[in-house]
C-alpha positions as CSV (number, residue, x, y, z in Angstrom):
1,M,33.9,46.2,70.8
2,A,36.5,45.0,68.8
3,T,40.2,45.1,70.0
4,E,43.6,44.7,68.3
5,T,46.6,43.1,69.8
6,M,49.9,45.2,69.4
7,T,53.2,43.3,68.7
8,I,56.3,44.8,70.3
9,N,60.0,44.2,70.5
10,M,61.5,44.4,74.0
11,G,65.2,44.4,73.5
12,P,67.9,43.2,72.7
13,Q,69.5,46.3,74.3
14,H,66.7,47.0,76.7
15,P,68.0,47.5,80.4
16,S,65.8,45.1,82.1
17,T,66.4,42.3,79.6
18,H,69.8,42.0,81.1
19,G,71.8,41.8,78.1
20,V,71.1,40.8,74.3
21,L,68.0,39.1,75.1
22,Q,64.9,40.1,72.5
23,L,61.2,39.3,73.5
24,I,58.6,39.7,70.8
25,L,55.5,40.5,73.1
26,E,52.1,40.5,71.8
27,L,50.2,42.6,74.0
28,D,46.4,43.3,74.4
29,G,46.6,46.5,76.3
30,E,48.9,46.1,79.0
31,V,48.0,42.2,79.2
32,V,50.9,39.9,77.4
33,V,48.9,37.5,75.0
34,K,52.1,36.0,73.8
35,A,55.8,36.1,74.5
36,T,58.6,34.7,72.2
37,P,62.2,34.8,73.4
38,H,64.8,35.5,70.9
39,I,68.6,34.8,71.2
40,G,71.8,34.6,69.2
41,F,72.9,38.3,69.4
42,L,75.9,37.2,71.4
43,H,77.1,33.7,69.6
44,R,80.6,33.1,71.2
45,G,81.4,29.6,69.8
46,T,82.9,28.4,72.7
47,E,81.8,24.7,72.0
48,K,83.4,24.9,68.7
49,L,86.5,26.8,70.0
50,S,87.1,24.0,72.3
51,E,87.6,21.3,69.5
52,H,90.8,23.0,68.5
53,R,92.3,23.6,71.9
54,T,94.0,21.2,74.4
55,Y,92.0,20.3,77.5
56,H,93.8,22.9,79.7
57,Q,93.4,25.5,77.1
58,V,89.6,25.3,77.1
59,I,89.6,26.2,80.9
60,P,89.8,30.2,80.1
61,L,86.9,29.9,77.7
62,T,84.6,28.7,80.5
63,D,85.2,31.9,82.3
64,R,83.4,33.5,79.6
65,L,80.2,31.7,79.7
66,D,78.3,32.7,82.7
67,Y,80.8,35.7,83.5
68,L,79.2,36.3,87.0
69,A,80.2,32.7,88.2
70,P,83.5,31.9,86.5
71,M,84.8,29.4,89.0
72,S,81.6,27.4,89.1
73,N,82.2,27.1,85.2
74,N,85.8,26.1,85.8
75,L,84.7,23.6,88.3
76,G,82.0,22.0,86.4
77,Y,84.5,21.6,83.1
78,V,87.6,20.1,85.1
79,L,85.3,17.8,86.8
80,A,84.2,16.4,83.6
81,V,87.7,15.9,82.3
82,E,89.0,14.5,85.7
83,K,86.1,12.0,84.9
84,L,87.1,11.5,81.3
85,L,90.6,10.8,82.7
86,G,89.4,8.7,85.6
87,I,91.2,10.8,88.4
88,T,88.6,12.0,90.1
89,D,89.5,10.2,93.2
90,L,93.1,11.5,93.0
91,I,92.2,15.1,93.9
92,P,93.8,16.1,97.5
93,E,91.5,16.9,100.2
94,R,92.9,20.5,100.3
95,A,92.2,21.0,96.7
96,N,88.5,20.0,97.2
97,N,88.1,22.2,100.1
98,I,89.3,25.2,98.3
99,R,87.2,24.7,95.4
100,V,84.0,24.4,97.8
101,I,85.0,27.5,99.4
102,M,85.5,29.5,96.3
103,A,82.6,27.9,94.6
104,E,80.4,29.2,97.2
105,L,81.9,32.8,97.2
106,T,81.0,32.6,93.5
107,R,77.4,31.9,94.4
108,L,77.4,34.9,96.5
109,K,78.8,36.9,94.1
110,S,76.2,35.8,91.4
111,H,73.3,36.2,93.5
112,L,74.6,39.6,94.6
113,V,74.3,40.9,91.3
114,W,71.0,39.1,90.9
115,L,69.4,40.8,93.7
116,A,70.7,44.2,92.8
117,T,69.6,44.1,89.2
118,H,66.4,42.3,90.1
119,A,65.5,45.1,92.7
120,L,66.6,48.0,90.4
121,D,64.2,46.8,87.9
122,I,61.3,46.9,90.2
123,G,62.5,50.3,91.6
124,A,64.4,49.4,94.8
125,M,67.6,51.2,94.0
126,T,69.2,51.0,97.8
127,V,69.5,47.3,97.6
128,F,71.4,47.6,94.2
129,L,73.9,49.7,95.9
130,Y,74.3,47.6,99.3
131,C,74.5,44.6,97.1
132,F,77.6,45.8,95.0
133,R,79.2,47.1,98.0
134,E,79.5,43.3,99.3
135,R,80.3,42.0,95.5
136,E,83.2,44.4,95.5
137,E,84.7,42.6,98.6
138,I,84.0,39.2,96.9
139,V,86.0,40.2,93.6
140,D,88.7,41.6,95.5
141,I,89.1,38.1,97.3
142,Y,89.2,36.6,93.5
143,E,91.9,39.0,92.9
144,K,94.0,38.2,95.8
145,V,93.5,34.3,95.0
146,S,93.6,34.3,91.3
147,G,95.0,37.7,90.1
148,A,91.7,38.6,88.3
149,R,88.3,39.8,89.5
150,M,86.0,38.2,86.9
151,T,87.9,35.7,84.4
152,S,89.7,33.8,87.2
153,N,90.8,30.8,85.2
154,Y,91.9,29.5,88.7
155,F,90.7,25.8,89.0
156,R,93.0,23.2,87.1
157,V,92.4,19.4,86.0
158,G,93.6,17.9,88.7
159,G,93.2,20.5,91.7
160,I,94.0,24.2,91.6
161,C,96.2,26.6,90.0
162,E,98.1,28.2,93.1
163,D,97.5,27.9,96.8
164,L,95.7,30.2,98.9
165,P,97.9,33.4,99.6
166,D,98.8,34.1,103.2
167,G,96.1,35.7,105.4
168,I,93.5,35.2,103.0
169,E,91.6,32.9,105.0
170,S,91.0,35.2,107.5
171,V,89.7,37.7,105.1
172,I,87.1,35.1,103.8
173,R,86.0,33.9,107.2
174,K,85.3,37.8,108.3
175,F,83.6,38.6,104.9
176,A,81.2,35.6,105.2
177,E,80.4,36.2,109.1
178,D,79.7,40.2,108.2
179,M,77.4,38.7,105.2
180,T,75.1,37.3,107.4
181,G,74.1,40.7,108.7
182,H,74.2,42.2,105.4
183,L,71.5,39.5,104.4
184,E,69.1,40.6,107.2
185,T,69.7,44.3,105.9
186,Y,68.4,43.3,102.3
187,E,65.1,41.5,103.8
188,G,64.6,44.4,106.0
189,L,64.3,46.4,103.0
190,L,62.4,44.1,100.6
191,T,60.9,41.0,102.2
192,G,58.0,43.2,104.0
193,N,57.8,46.0,101.7
194,K,54.3,46.3,100.4
195,I,55.6,47.3,96.9
196,W,57.6,44.3,96.7
197,Q,55.0,42.2,97.7
198,L,52.8,43.2,95.3
199,R,55.1,43.1,92.4
200,T,56.5,39.6,93.1
201,M,53.7,37.6,94.9
202,D,51.5,35.4,92.7
203,V,53.8,36.8,89.5
204,G,55.3,34.7,87.0
205,Y,53.8,31.3,88.8
206,I,54.9,27.9,87.3
207,S,54.1,24.9,89.0
208,G,56.4,22.0,90.0
209,E,55.4,19.4,87.4
210,D,55.5,22.1,84.6
211,A,59.3,23.5,85.9
212,I,60.5,19.7,85.6
213,D,58.8,19.2,82.2
214,I,60.8,22.3,80.7
215,G,63.8,21.3,82.4
216,L,64.4,24.1,85.2
217,S,66.9,23.9,87.6
218,G,68.3,25.6,90.7
219,A,66.2,28.2,92.4
220,C,63.8,28.4,89.7
221,L,62.8,24.6,90.4
222,R,63.1,24.7,94.2
223,G,60.9,27.8,94.3
224,S,58.4,25.4,92.7
225,G,58.6,22.8,95.5
226,V,61.0,20.2,93.8
227,D,63.6,19.3,96.1
228,W,66.8,18.8,94.0
229,D,70.0,20.0,94.6
230,L,73.3,18.5,92.7
231,R,75.6,19.3,95.6
232,R,73.5,16.8,97.9
233,D,71.6,14.5,95.5
234,E,74.8,13.8,93.2
235,P,77.7,15.2,95.4
236,Y,81.0,16.3,94.1
237,C,84.2,17.9,95.8
238,N,83.3,15.9,98.8
239,Y,80.0,18.2,99.4
240,D,78.6,15.0,101.1
241,E,80.9,15.7,103.8
242,Y,79.1,19.0,104.6
243,D,76.3,20.1,106.5
244,F,74.0,22.4,104.7
245,E,70.1,22.7,103.8
246,V,68.6,23.1,100.5
247,P,65.9,25.7,100.5
248,V,62.5,25.0,98.8
249,R,59.4,27.0,98.7
250,T,56.2,25.8,97.1
251,E,54.3,28.9,95.9
252,G,56.1,28.9,92.4
253,D,56.2,32.6,92.1
254,C,58.8,35.6,91.9
255,F,58.6,35.9,95.6
256,A,59.3,32.2,96.1
257,R,62.4,32.3,93.8
258,Y,63.5,35.6,95.7
259,K,63.2,33.8,99.1
260,V,65.1,30.5,97.8
261,R,68.0,32.6,96.8
262,L,68.2,34.4,99.9
263,D,68.1,31.4,101.9
264,E,70.8,29.9,99.3
265,M,73.2,32.8,100.3
266,R,72.8,31.8,104.0
267,Q,73.5,28.3,103.5
268,A,76.6,29.5,101.1
269,I,78.1,31.3,103.9
270,R,77.4,28.0,106.3
271,L,79.6,26.1,103.4
272,I,82.4,28.6,103.4
273,L,83.0,28.6,107.1
274,Q,83.0,24.8,107.3
275,G,85.2,24.7,104.3
276,L,87.8,26.9,106.1
277,D,87.3,24.7,109.4
278,K,88.3,21.7,107.2
279,L,91.5,23.4,105.4
280,K,94.4,21.4,106.4
281,P,97.9,21.7,104.9
282,G,98.7,19.5,101.7
283,P,99.2,19.3,98.3
284,I,96.9,21.2,95.8
285,L,97.3,19.0,92.7
286,A,96.7,15.5,92.0
287,D,100.0,13.1,92.1
288,C,99.6,12.7,88.2
289,P,102.5,14.2,86.5
290,Q,101.4,13.3,83.0
291,V,98.2,15.9,83.6
292,C,99.1,18.3,86.0
293,L,101.6,21.1,85.4
294,P,104.6,21.2,87.5
295,A,104.8,23.8,90.4
296,K,106.3,27.4,89.0
297,K,109.5,26.9,91.5
298,D,110.3,23.7,89.6
299,V,109.7,25.1,86.2
300,V,111.9,28.3,86.9
301,N,114.7,26.2,88.9
302,S,115.1,23.0,86.8
303,I,115.4,21.9,83.4
304,E,113.2,18.9,84.0
305,G,110.5,21.1,85.2
306,L,110.8,23.3,82.3
307,I,110.6,20.3,79.8
308,H,107.6,18.8,81.7
309,H,105.7,22.3,81.7
310,F,106.6,22.6,78.0
311,K,105.4,19.3,76.7
312,I,102.0,19.6,78.7
313,V,101.4,23.1,77.5
314,T,102.2,22.4,73.8
315,E,101.1,19.0,73.6
316,G,98.5,18.3,76.0
317,F,97.5,15.1,77.5
318,K,95.5,12.6,75.6
319,P,92.7,10.9,77.4
320,E,91.2,7.6,76.1
321,A,88.5,7.6,74.0
322,G,85.2,7.8,75.3
323,E,82.3,10.4,76.7
324,V,81.5,11.5,80.0
325,Y,78.7,14.2,81.3
326,V,79.1,16.1,84.6
327,G,76.8,18.3,86.2
328,I,77.2,20.8,89.0
329,E,74.8,22.9,91.1
330,A,76.2,26.2,89.8
331,P,74.4,29.5,91.0
332,K,71.8,29.6,88.5
333,G,71.0,25.8,88.1
334,E,72.5,22.6,86.7
335,L,75.4,23.4,84.7
336,G,76.6,20.4,82.8
337,Y,79.6,19.6,80.3
338,Y,79.3,16.6,78.0
339,I,82.9,15.7,76.5
340,V,83.6,13.2,73.7
341,S,87.2,12.0,73.5
342,D,88.7,10.5,70.4
343,G,91.9,9.7,72.1
344,S,93.6,13.1,71.0
345,A,95.0,16.2,72.7
346,H,91.8,17.9,72.5
347,P,88.0,17.1,72.9
348,Y,86.5,15.9,69.8
349,R,83.4,17.3,70.9
350,M,82.1,19.4,73.9
351,K,78.6,20.3,74.7
352,V,77.6,22.7,77.4
353,R,74.2,22.2,79.3
354,P,74.0,25.8,80.6
355,P,71.0,26.7,83.2
356,S,70.3,30.0,81.9
357,F,69.7,28.7,78.2
358,V,67.1,26.1,79.5
359,N,65.5,28.3,82.2
360,V,64.5,31.3,79.7
361,Q,62.3,28.8,77.8
362,A,59.9,28.7,81.0
363,L,59.5,33.0,80.3
364,P,56.7,32.5,77.9
365,Q,54.7,30.0,80.1
366,M,55.3,32.2,83.1
367,V,54.3,35.5,81.6
368,E,51.7,35.0,79.0
369,G,48.5,36.4,80.7
370,S,50.0,38.6,83.0
371,L,50.9,42.4,83.0
372,L,53.8,44.0,80.7
373,A,55.0,45.0,84.2
374,D,55.3,41.3,85.4
375,V,57.5,40.5,82.6
376,I,60.3,42.4,84.0
377,A,59.9,41.1,87.5
378,T,59.8,37.5,86.0
379,I,62.9,38.0,83.8
380,G,64.9,39.2,87.1
381,T,63.8,36.0,89.0
382,L,65.0,33.8,86.1
383,D,68.4,35.3,86.7
384,I,69.5,34.6,83.2
385,V,73.1,35.5,81.5
386,L,73.4,35.6,77.8
387,G,77.0,34.7,77.9
388,E,76.1,31.2,78.6
389,I,72.6,31.3,76.5
390,D,74.5,32.4,73.3
391,R,77.7,30.0,74.2
């Protein structure tokens, strides 16, 4: 009996594609014969915009890449500029510890939205409500620390914008301690659930070798048995002084990636609590006045501070000509910044290596030969954000 395949558009506004991702699916009944991701519906021009701004002015642009993990975006960028300037070793210990605390809170925030939407796609609504309840506490902390709930713009070249507000450390500690119980609740609802297992086990498989060849990173790579984490293997912000484990699973399917991210959340809690224990009074900016903005009190109380602030804001600083690449372990994988300096006050070129962009190219290999419903589950475990794909 002869059959014909059917080509359908899934997206770019389909709820389960999580944004403006378009999939061209060729179906034989319900079986996916071919899947072609189409991107480009949200192009922001971040890299080109950066060429016309001073190095400090680029920081708010990075917030808008993975808008679920703005402080991770900030962190990767400022680390690259600090490497370009040669001031990496001048960053104060307190600033590094605060960076770790906020980066791991950001990891929790991002993973909570991932779990909420992934579960909702497959039909588990209760988990969605629980995850957003906890996420709300993190964005409240964001607001207290940076003044913004999403686009934080908190990290600075040389350190951080402002010190932590009074009393916030106890708020963060209580949230981290409570979060362990919440994770048990999520697992109780999903991990042993037969429907969840049927929708995620042996679905969206990719081997470790193929994951490396395609360039996967983060939980998508570790879910296929590849033990690689930049925080441990190429440490930054003194991560090598922290005690944590890198969760790895060997199954390479949606369930493995789900378990890896849940275990990553547990490790993020460990790191946050260690960071709080390490916090000691001290400076939050490097002693590098030609790069770092003066404290607000100096700007409003002295003409020298005002002039210093004005000069850096209007003229910027000028790194020596050269090029650098810095990658960090963002919630979705390796987020890298490649910056070329020509000696002027703005980047000559900036190229972002966003994990979502690289990870989404594995989608065809994961879903071809599977059912249409499996496409939804697989997109969920890739955990993509179109803001950094169409950067």
